[in-house]
C-alpha positions as CSV (number, residue, x, y, z in Angstrom):
1,M,55.2,93.1,110.8
2,T,56.0,92.7,114.4
3,T,59.0,94.2,116.1
4,D,61.1,91.2,116.1
5,Q,60.2,90.6,112.3
6,Q,61.3,94.2,111.6
7,I,64.8,93.6,113.3
8,A,65.1,90.2,111.8
9,S,64.4,91.5,108.3
10,D,66.8,94.6,108.5
11,L,69.5,92.2,109.9
12,I,69.1,89.7,107.1
13,K,69.2,92.6,104.6
14,R,72.5,93.9,106.1
15,Q,73.9,90.5,106.4
16,L,73.5,90.1,102.6
17,D,75.4,93.4,102.3
18,T,78.0,92.2,104.5
19,I,78.5,89.4,102.3
20,R,79.2,91.7,99.4
21,V,81.9,93.0,101.5
22,E,83.2,89.6,101.9
23,I,83.6,89.0,98.1
24,G,85.2,92.4,97.5
25,L,88.0,91.4,100.1
26,E,87.9,88.0,98.8
27,N,88.4,88.9,95.3
28,E,91.2,91.2,96.3
29,L,93.2,88.6,98.2
30,L,92.7,86.2,95.5
31,S,94.3,88.6,93.2
32,Q,97.3,89.2,95.4
33,I,97.7,85.6,95.7
34,E,97.9,85.1,92.0
35,Q,100.5,87.7,91.8
36,L,102.4,85.9,94.5
37,K,102.4,82.8,92.5
38,K,103.6,84.5,89.6
39,D,106.4,86.2,91.8
40,I,107.3,82.7,92.7
41,T,107.1,81.2,89.1
42,A,109.1,84.2,88.1
43,L,112.1,83.3,90.5
44,I,112.2,79.6,89.3
45,A,111.9,80.2,85.7
46,G,114.9,79.4,83.5
47,V,116.5,77.8,86.8
48,D,118.0,74.2,86.6
49,L,117.1,73.2,90.0
50,T,119.4,69.9,89.6
51,T,122.3,72.2,89.2
52,L,121.8,74.4,92.1
53,T,124.5,74.0,95.3
54,K,123.1,73.6,98.6
55,A,123.7,77.3,99.3
56,Q,122.1,78.5,96.1
57,L,119.1,76.3,96.9
58,N,118.7,77.8,100.4
59,E,119.1,81.2,99.0
60,L,116.0,80.7,96.6
61,L,114.0,79.2,99.3
62,K,114.9,82.4,101.5
63,R,113.9,84.7,98.8
64,I,110.2,82.6,98.2
65,E,109.8,82.6,101.9
66,K,110.2,86.4,102.1
67,A,107.6,86.9,99.2
68,I,105.1,84.5,101.0
69,N,105.8,86.4,104.3
70,D,105.2,89.5,103.2
71,F,102.0,88.3,101.5
72,Y,100.5,86.9,104.5
73,A,101.4,90.6,106.9
74,D,99.6,92.2,104.1
75,C,96.7,89.7,104.2
76,T,96.5,89.7,108.1
77,E,96.4,93.4,108.0
78,Q,93.6,93.9,105.3
79,M,91.6,91.4,107.0
80,Q,92.1,92.9,110.6
81,Q,91.1,96.3,109.1
82,T,88.0,94.7,107.5
83,I,86.9,93.1,110.7
84,N,87.5,96.4,112.6
85,D,85.4,98.4,110.2
86,I,82.7,95.7,110.1
87,G,82.6,95.6,113.8
88,D,82.4,99.4,114.3
89,N,79.8,99.8,111.6
90,E,77.7,97.1,112.9
91,A,77.9,98.6,116.6
92,R,76.7,102.0,115.5
93,Y,73.9,100.6,113.3
94,L,72.4,98.4,115.9
95,P,71.2,101.1,118.3
96,R,69.6,103.1,115.3
97,L,68.0,99.7,114.2
98,F,66.4,99.4,117.5
99,I,65.3,102.8,118.2
100,L,63.5,102.6,114.7
101,A,61.9,99.3,115.4
102,T,60.9,99.9,119.1
103,D,59.7,103.4,118.6
104,G,62.2,105.2,121.0
105,N,65.6,105.5,122.4
106,S,64.7,105.1,126.2
107,G,67.2,102.4,127.5
108,I,69.0,101.7,124.6
109,K,72.6,101.3,125.4
110,I,75.5,101.4,122.9
111,L,78.9,99.4,123.1
112,S,82.0,101.5,124.1
113,D,84.9,101.8,121.7
114,A,86.8,99.8,124.2
115,Q,84.1,97.1,124.2
116,I,84.2,97.1,120.2
117,T,88.1,97.0,120.0
118,S,88.1,94.2,122.6
119,L,85.9,92.1,120.3
120,T,87.4,92.9,116.9
121,A,90.8,92.2,118.2
122,G,89.6,88.9,120.0
123,I,88.1,87.4,117.0
124,L,88.6,83.4,117.0
125,L,88.5,81.0,114.1
126,G,88.5,77.4,115.3
127,G,90.2,78.3,118.4
128,L,93.1,80.3,116.6
129,T,93.4,84.3,116.5
130,L,93.4,85.8,113.1
131,K,97.2,86.0,113.2
132,E,97.5,82.6,114.4
133,T,95.2,81.3,111.6
134,F,97.2,83.1,108.9
135,A,100.7,82.0,110.6
136,V,99.5,78.4,110.1
137,Q,98.6,79.0,106.4
138,E,101.7,80.9,105.7
139,A,103.8,78.0,107.1
140,Q,101.6,75.1,105.1
141,L,102.1,77.3,101.8
142,F,105.7,77.9,102.4
143,N,106.4,74.3,103.4
144,A,104.4,72.8,100.4
145,V,106.4,75.3,97.9
146,K,109.5,74.2,99.6
147,R,108.8,70.4,99.2
148,Q,108.1,71.1,95.6
149,I,111.4,72.9,94.9
150,R,113.4,70.4,96.7
151,T,111.8,67.5,95.0
152,G,112.6,69.3,91.6
153,A,116.2,69.8,93.0
154,V,116.6,65.8,93.2
155,D,114.3,64.6,90.7
156,G,114.1,67.2,88.0
157,V,110.3,67.5,88.3
158,I,108.9,70.7,87.6
159,P,107.2,72.2,90.8
160,D,103.5,72.2,90.9
161,L,102.6,75.6,91.8
162,A,99.1,75.4,90.5
163,G,97.8,72.6,92.9
164,V,99.8,74.3,95.7
165,F,98.1,77.5,95.3
166,K,94.7,76.0,94.9
167,K,94.7,75.2,98.3
168,T,95.8,78.5,99.2
169,N,92.7,80.0,97.5
170,N,90.6,77.7,99.5
171,W,92.0,78.9,102.7
172,I,91.3,82.5,102.1
173,K,87.6,81.6,100.7
174,A,87.1,79.9,103.8
175,T,88.7,82.6,106.2
176,V,87.2,85.6,105.0
177,P,83.4,84.8,105.2
178,T,84.3,83.0,108.6
179,A,86.0,86.0,110.2
180,T,83.5,88.6,109.2
181,G,80.5,86.2,110.0
182,A,82.1,85.8,113.5
183,I,82.5,89.5,114.3
184,R,78.7,90.2,113.0
185,N,77.4,87.9,115.6
186,Q,79.7,88.8,118.5
187,I,78.7,92.5,118.0
188,I,75.0,91.7,118.0
189,Y,75.2,89.4,120.8
190,A,77.4,91.8,123.1
191,F,74.9,94.6,122.1
192,G,72.1,92.4,123.1
193,R,73.5,91.3,126.3
194,I,73.6,95.5,127.5
195,N,70.3,95.9,126.4
196,S,67.0,95.1,128.6
197,K,64.9,95.3,125.6
198,V,66.4,92.0,124.2
199,K,64.7,89.0,125.9
200,G,66.5,86.4,123.8
201,W,68.0,85.0,120.5
202,Q,67.0,83.2,117.5
203,H,69.2,81.2,115.2
204,Y,68.8,82.0,111.5
205,S,70.4,80.2,108.6
206,I,70.6,80.4,105.0
207,I,69.0,77.0,103.7
208,D,70.4,75.6,100.8
209,E,72.3,72.2,99.6
210,R,75.4,73.7,101.1
211,T,73.9,74.3,104.6
212,S,75.5,72.0,107.2
213,A,73.5,69.7,109.5
214,I,74.1,71.4,112.5
215,C,72.8,74.8,111.1
216,F,69.9,73.2,109.4
217,S,68.8,71.5,112.6
218,R,68.9,74.8,114.7
219,N,67.5,77.3,112.3
220,H,64.7,79.5,114.0
221,L,65.7,77.6,117.4
222,I,65.1,80.4,120.4
223,W,67.1,81.0,123.5
224,D,66.1,83.0,126.4
225,K,68.5,85.9,127.4
226,D,70.4,83.5,129.6
227,K,70.7,81.1,126.7
228,Q,68.3,78.5,128.3
229,P,66.5,76.7,125.4
230,I,62.9,77.3,124.8
231,G,60.6,74.5,123.3
232,H,63.9,72.5,122.7
233,D,67.1,71.1,124.2
234,Q,69.8,72.3,122.0
235,I,72.4,74.3,123.9
236,F,73.0,77.9,123.0
237,Q,76.2,78.6,120.3
238,L,77.1,81.6,118.8
239,P,77.8,81.3,114.8
240,P,80.0,80.7,113.0
241,L,79.6,77.2,114.1
242,H,81.9,75.8,111.3
243,C,84.2,77.0,108.5
244,R,82.2,79.3,106.1
245,C,79.3,79.4,108.6
246,R,76.6,81.6,107.4
247,S,74.2,81.7,110.1
248,S,73.5,84.4,112.2
249,V,71.8,85.0,115.7
250,L,69.0,87.6,115.8
251,P,68.1,89.2,119.1
252,L,64.2,88.9,120.2
253,T,62.4,91.3,122.3
254,D,59.0,89.5,122.9
255,L,59.7,85.6,124.0
256,Q,55.9,85.3,124.4
257,A,54.9,86.2,120.9
258,E,54.2,83.6,118.3
259,S,57.2,83.2,116.2
260,D,57.2,81.3,113.0
261,G,60.8,82.1,111.9
262,M,62.0,84.8,109.3
263,T,62.7,82.5,106.5
264,N,64.3,83.4,103.1
265,E,61.2,83.4,101.2
266,K,59.2,85.5,103.8
267,W,62.3,88.0,103.9
268,I,61.7,88.3,100.1
269,N,58.0,88.6,100.4
270,S,58.5,91.4,103.0
271,R,60.5,93.5,100.3
272,S,59.1,95.6,97.6
273,L,60.6,95.1,93.8
274,A,62.1,98.4,94.3
275,Q,64.0,97.2,97.7
276,L,65.2,93.9,96.1
277,Q,66.3,95.9,93.0
278,E,68.2,98.5,95.0
279,Q,70.1,95.9,96.9
280,F,70.7,93.4,94.0
281,G,70.3,94.9,90.8
282,K,67.1,95.2,88.5
283,G,67.7,91.6,87.1
284,I,68.6,89.5,89.9
285,G,65.6,91.9,92.2
286,K,62.9,91.0,89.7
287,M,63.9,87.1,89.5
288,L,63.9,87.0,93.5
289,K,60.5,88.7,93.5
290,S,59.2,86.5,90.7
291,G,60.7,83.4,92.5
292,E,62.8,82.5,89.6
293,V,65.8,82.6,92.0
294,T,66.4,82.3,95.9
295,I,68.6,84.0,98.3
296,A,70.4,80.7,98.5
297,D,70.9,80.7,94.8
298,I,72.5,84.0,94.6
299,V,74.7,83.7,97.5
300,K,75.9,80.0,96.0
301,N,76.5,81.0,92.7
302,G,78.2,84.3,93.2
303,G,75.2,86.7,92.1
304,L,75.8,89.3,94.7
305,Q,78.2,92.1,93.4
306,P,81.0,93.2,95.7
307,M,80.6,96.2,97.9
308,T,83.2,98.2,99.5
309,L,83.6,99.1,103.2
310,T,83.0,102.6,102.4
311,E,79.6,101.7,100.4
312,L,78.5,99.7,103.5
313,K,79.1,102.6,106.0
314,E,77.2,105.2,103.7
315,K,74.5,102.8,103.3
316,Y,73.8,102.5,107.0
317,H,75.2,105.6,108.1
C-alpha cells in the first residue's frame, strides 16, 4: 500500500466514524423535536381556537414562539459544540496520521488553536452561517405553526402539526451531516495547505443511488496544490458540494504515482475481517468482508451505530 493509499484508507475509516457521530447527534435533536411537538400540542390541546379573542390568540402564539426559540437556541449550541469538537479532534489527528504514513515527523506542521477556532466558527451552509441557518429554520417552523393555528381559529380546522414537523425533521437530517462534513473537509484542506508534504488533492465520493451527478463525475479526480486540475478540466471545489454531501477531499503526497483511486470496494479489501468487525460490529463486518453488503448499503440504510464525541476522541487519541 502506498503512502497516499494508507492516508486515504485511514481518512475513509475516520469519515465513517464521524458519520456515526452525526447519527448520534441527529437522533438526539430529532428526539428534542418530537418533545417540542408534544409541548406545542399540549398548549393547544382542549382549546377551542374559534372562541379565542385576538389577545388570547396572540398570547398562545407567543408561548409557542418561545418554545420554538428555546429549542433552536439549544440546537444551535449543540451543533456548534459538535463542529468545534470534530474540528479540533480532526486537527489533532491529521499530524499523527501523516507522521505514521510518511515515517517521520520532519516538516509536519499543525494548525494553531486560533486557526482551528476560525475554521469551526466560520462554517457556511449554502452561504449561511450555522446561526443564520437555524434562524431561517426557526422562522419557517414558527410561521408554519402560526398559519395552522390561525386557520384553525377561523375555520375550526385542527392544526396539522405532524405535517409541519415532518419538514423540521428533514431540515435537521440535512443540516447535521452537511455541517460535520464541511468542518472535516475544511480542516483537512487547511492542514494540507500549510504542509509541504501535501502536493495535491483527490475527490472521494461514497457511490450509491443517492450519489449526486456532480459528486459522481468528480470521484477520484485530482488537483495539484494550487488547485489546478490534472488530467481533466473541472475546477477544484471543497466538499460539501450540496446538502447532505458525503464527499471528502483526500490529500496527496505524490502526484506522479499512478493512482487508481481508493474505491469503497478497495477500502473494504484493505481491511481485515477483525478490523471491519471492530468498527461496524461482528455481523455487518462479516457481511462487508463477504460482499453481502457495501459501505453505501450500511450508510444508506442506517447500519452504522451511533458514536459519541467522547468515543471518537478516545478512538483517535
